[in-house]
C-alpha positions as CSV (number, residue, x, y, z in Angstrom):
1,M,2.2,-20.8,-11.2
2,S,3.9,-18.5,-8.4
3,K,2.0,-15.4,-7.5
4,R,2.8,-11.8,-8.7
5,I,2.6,-8.6,-6.8
6,G,2.5,-5.5,-8.0
7,I,4.7,-2.8,-6.4
8,C,4.2,1.1,-7.0
9,S,5.8,3.9,-5.4
10,T,6.7,7.7,-5.9
11,T,9.7,9.6,-6.3
12,F,7.6,12.2,-4.3
13,A,7.9,9.7,-1.0
14,R,10.5,11.0,1.7
15,F,10.8,7.1,2.6
16,D,11.1,3.8,0.6
17,M,7.9,2.3,1.7
18,A,8.1,-0.4,-1.2
19,S,11.4,-1.5,-0.2
20,A,10.1,-2.1,3.6
21,A,7.0,-3.8,2.3
22,I,8.9,-6.1,0.1
23,K,11.4,-7.3,2.8
24,Q,8.5,-7.8,5.0
25,I,6.7,-10.0,2.9
26,K,9.7,-11.8,2.1
27,K,10.1,-12.6,5.6
28,Q,6.6,-14.6,5.3
29,V,6.3,-16.1,1.9
30,T,9.1,-17.5,-0.8
31,G,8.1,-18.0,-4.6
32,V,6.6,-14.7,-5.3
33,K,7.5,-12.3,-8.5
34,Y,7.4,-8.9,-7.7
35,I,7.3,-6.1,-10.3
36,E,8.1,-2.8,-9.5
37,R,7.1,0.8,-11.0
38,Y,8.1,3.8,-10.0
39,V,6.2,7.3,-10.6
40,P,6.6,11.0,-9.8
41,G,3.5,11.5,-7.6
42,V,0.4,10.0,-6.1
43,K,-2.0,11.0,-9.0
44,D,0.5,8.6,-11.1
45,L,-0.4,5.7,-9.0
46,P,-3.8,4.5,-10.4
47,V,-2.5,3.9,-14.0
48,A,0.9,2.1,-12.9
49,A,-1.4,-0.3,-10.6
50,K,-3.9,-1.0,-13.4
51,K,-1.0,-1.5,-15.6
52,L,0.9,-3.8,-13.3
53,I,-2.4,-5.8,-13.2
54,E,-3.6,-5.7,-17.1
55,E,-0.1,-5.7,-18.6
56,E,2.0,-7.8,-15.8
57,N,-0.4,-10.0,-14.5
58,C,-0.3,-9.1,-11.1
59,D,-2.5,-10.7,-8.6
60,I,-2.6,-7.7,-6.2
61,V,-1.0,-4.4,-5.8
62,M,0.6,-2.1,-3.2
63,A,0.7,1.5,-4.0
64,F,2.6,3.6,-2.0
65,G,2.6,7.6,-1.6
66,M,3.4,10.2,0.9
67,P,1.3,13.4,0.1
68,G,2.1,16.8,1.4
69,G,0.5,18.4,4.1
70,E,-1.0,21.2,2.3
71,K,-4.8,21.6,1.1
72,I,-3.8,21.1,-2.7
73,D,-1.8,17.9,-1.4
74,K,-4.7,16.3,0.6
75,L,-7.2,17.2,-2.8
76,C,-4.5,15.5,-4.9
77,A,-4.3,12.5,-2.4
78,H,-7.9,12.1,-2.7
79,E,-7.9,12.1,-6.3
80,A,-5.3,9.6,-6.4
81,S,-7.2,7.3,-3.8
82,T,-10.6,7.5,-6.0
83,G,-8.4,6.5,-9.2
84,L,-6.8,3.4,-7.5
85,I,-10.4,2.4,-6.4
86,Q,-11.7,2.9,-10.0
87,A,-9.0,0.6,-11.4
88,Q,-9.9,-1.9,-8.6
89,L,-13.4,-1.9,-9.7
90,M,-12.0,-1.9,-13.5
91,T,-10.1,-4.9,-13.0
92,N,-11.6,-6.9,-9.8
93,T,-7.8,-6.8,-8.4
94,H,-7.2,-5.2,-5.1
95,I,-4.8,-2.4,-4.9
96,L,-3.8,-1.9,-1.1
97,E,-3.7,1.9,-1.1
98,V,-0.5,2.6,1.6
99,F,-0.6,6.5,1.9
100,V,1.2,8.5,4.8
101,H,0.4,12.2,5.0
102,E,3.4,14.4,5.6
103,D,1.6,16.1,8.4
104,E,0.4,12.8,10.3
105,G,4.0,12.7,11.9
106,K,5.0,14.8,14.8
107,D,8.2,15.2,13.4
108,E,10.6,13.6,11.1
109,K,11.5,10.5,13.4
110,D,7.7,9.8,13.9
111,L,6.7,10.2,10.2
112,K,9.6,7.7,9.2
113,E,8.4,5.0,11.8
114,L,4.9,5.6,10.7
115,A,5.8,5.1,7.1
116,Y,7.6,2.3,7.9
117,N,5.1,0.4,10.0
118,R,2.0,1.2,7.9
119,A,4.3,-0.3,4.7
120,T,5.0,-3.4,6.8
121,Q,1.9,-3.9,8.4
122,H,-0.1,-3.4,5.2
123,A,2.5,-6.2,3.7
124,D,1.2,-8.6,6.1
125,N,-2.6,-7.8,5.2
126,L,-1.2,-8.3,1.8
127,V,0.0,-11.9,3.0
128,K,-3.0,-12.7,4.5
129,M,-5.4,-12.0,1.9
130,L,-3.3,-13.3,-0.7
131,F,-2.2,-16.8,1.2
132,K,-4.0,-16.8,4.5
133,P,-7.6,-15.4,4.0
134,E,-8.7,-17.3,6.9
135,A,-6.5,-14.9,9.0
136,M,-8.3,-11.8,7.9
137,K,-11.6,-13.5,8.9
138,K,-10.4,-13.5,12.5
139,E,-9.3,-9.8,12.9
140,A,-12.6,-8.8,11.4
141,G,-14.2,-6.4,14.1
142,T,-11.4,-6.0,16.2
143,G,-10.4,-2.4,15.2
144,V,-6.7,-3.3,13.6
145,R,-5.0,-0.1,12.6
146,E,-1.9,0.0,10.3
147,G,0.8,2.3,11.4
148,R,-0.4,3.4,14.6
149,E,-2.1,1.7,17.4
150,N,-4.9,-0.6,17.1
151,K,-8.0,0.9,18.3
152,G,-9.5,-2.4,19.8
153,P,-12.9,-3.9,19.6
154,L,-16.1,-2.2,20.9
């Protein structure tokens, strides 16, 4: 049976991270079924991800969102993140949270590059987690970071 990857993203995001991630995964593995769901904002992601796991039998889910830079947006992102963690614990299934906050970018070009990098690098993580777990072990303690320069080991 082929692996099923759930993809949930928001219409509020200003960059299509889901498509970038799917293209990145397709470069590395074949025979995967993608089940996509789209919701208005980040607080809608936890239930979408949980439904992808429970109703669509996804083996893993990626949840994409782009919270704004205001204080209320950060609170909403935190609530969404907490919900995603709870959904993982309730289903014993990984949900890779791929959030890019609007205030992380120096300008729109930098924000777009960050969103692309974070999406594709988390897609690489998904491939490792699902198909090459030994690769994740090799990276343990190396300071790998998604979206920006790696921090490196101590």
